[in-house]
N, C-alpha and C positions, 0 to 999 in steps of 0.2 A: 884774662881780659874780660871785663864786663861790658855788655852793650848798653850804652845809655839811651834813655828814652827821648827821641828827638822832639816829640810833641809836648813833653812835660818839662819846660824850662823852669817851672816853679816846683816841680816834683809832685808826686802823688802823696796825699796825706793819709797816713794810717792813724786813725783816731780811736781811742778806747775811753769809754765813760762808764763809771761804776755807779750803782745805786747807793743811796745813803745807808751806811752800815751793812752793805751787801745784802740788803733784804731782797727776796726773790719776787719783786713786784711783777716781773714779766713772765712768771710762771702762769699767770692768769692771761688767757688769750685776749681778753678785752684790752688789757693794758698794753700788751705787745702790739696789737693792731693800732692802738692810738699812737704809739711811737712811730710805727711805719707810716701812718697817714701824715704825721707832722714832718717826717723826713722827706716824704714825697712833696708835700706842700712847700717846704723850704727849697727843694731842688727846682721846682717850677718858678718860685719867686726869684731866687738868686742866680739861677743858671749854671750851677755846678753839675758835675757828673758823678753818679754813684757807680763805682766799678764793682764793688762787692760789699756785703753787709751781713751781719748776723745779730739777732737780738736774743741774748741768753737770759736766763731767769734774773741774774743780778748784775749784768753788764752788757754793753754793746760794743761791737767792733765795726768800723767803717773804713772803706777805701774811697777817698774823694779826690776829685781834681776839677779845676776850672781854668779857663784861658785867661792869663794875666792881662793880656792886651785888651780883651773884651770886658773884663771885670777887675780893673786895677785896684779898686778899694775893698774888694772882698777878702776876708781873712777867715781862717779856720775857727777863730774865736767867735766871730760874728755868726757863723753857721751853727756852731755848737750851742751858743747861748740861745739862738732862735729856736732850734729844735728841742733842746732840753727845757727851755722856759715854757713853750707852748704845750709840749707833751706833759710836763709836770702839772700845769694848771688843769688840763683835762683829766689826768689821772686822779688828782686830788678831788675833783668834782665827782668822779666815779666812786672813789672810796667813801666820800660823804654820802652818796646815794646808798651805798651798801650799809653804811652805819645806821641809817634810819629806816632801812627796809628789812624784809625778811629773806634776804639773799646773802650768800657768802661768796668770797672770791672763788672762781672756778679753779679746778685742779689742773687744767691744761691738757687733759687727756681726751676730752670729748670733741673738741673743736679744732679744726685745722683750716687754714686759709686756702682757698676761698670759701665763702659760705657765711651764713649768719653766725654771729657770736652769741652763744647762749650762756647765761648764768645758770648755775645749778642751785636748786632749792636748798635752803639751809635746813639742817636738822634741828637747829635752834637759832634764835635771833643772834645777830652779830653783837659782840660785846662792845658797847660804846666807849668805855674807858680804855679798852685795848687799842682802838683806833686813835683815840685822842693822844695816847702815849706815843704814837708814832710821830706826832706833831706834823704830819703830812709832808715830811721831807722825802723827796723822791730821788734826787741826785746828790752824789758826793760833791762837796764844794769844789769849785774850779771848773774850767772848761773841759778838762780831761787830759789824758796822756796822748801826745801827738808827736809824730816825727815824719820827715819827708823821705820818700823813696825815689831814687833816681835811676835805678837799673832794672832791666827786664827780669833778671834772676830774683831780685828781692821782691819785686811786684808779684811774681807768680808764687813765690814762697809765702807771702802774706795772704794772698787770696786762698791758697790751699789751707793755711792755718785757720783762717776765718771760717771756711766751710766745714772744716773738721771739728770745730769746737763742740757742736752738739753730740757728735759721736764719742769724743773723748769724755764728755760729761755723762755719757750713758743715757742720753735722752732719746736717741734713735740709733739704728744700726747702719743707716746709709745717709750721707749728708743731704741728698736731694729729697728725702722724705721729711725733713724738718721744715715746718711752714714759715718760720720767721728768718729766712735766709735767702741769699741769691743763688745758693747751690742748685736749686731746681731749675733756675734759668739756664745755667751753664750746662746742666745735664740734659736740656731739651725737653724737660717734663712740661706737658701742656696744661699749665695752670695760669690763672689770672694773678699776676704778681702785684703786691701792694706797693712796691717801689719800682719805678722805671730804671732799668740797668743799662749802662753803656758797656758793651762787651770789651773786655780787655784785649781781645784779638784785633780790634780795630786800631789799636795804638801801638802794637808791637812791631 
């Protein structure tokens, strides 16, 4: 017998969004930070809760919920389009800056959140035709893959899955050391988080 989540009459949304062509845009810490900032901006604007998230090099996973009585017109598509649209515009601007400057996309190893995002000096100027061929498409077409979670077991399973992603990908050895994830929040690591998290324990 599964225990249903009494506070979540709408269900918790598990959302996955992939980058266009699975290009690893978010391997660059500047682009990962842009996504986190836009997720937090949308959270404040629309009033939904972020229960867990991870930003992988070529995709993101989110666990989101909002009160249907308080926000009856809010939909997961509206949230996804807002976050993806605004983050894409900022990332495109960033890539265009790289295109005309003497910098390259960072390799993601030198910078961890919190702290300043530093681009790494290019060994040679960025190839302009290379960037133009990307056509500045950041996200795969569509709002993303989404389904609703109604049970405690499934919610905990998906949160664990989200936080384990960087370890499975070989990016880190412990989930809480990955900077673009809510894992450090749940591990009690004393860092300044880019996204405000609502603790899952508050709703179980």
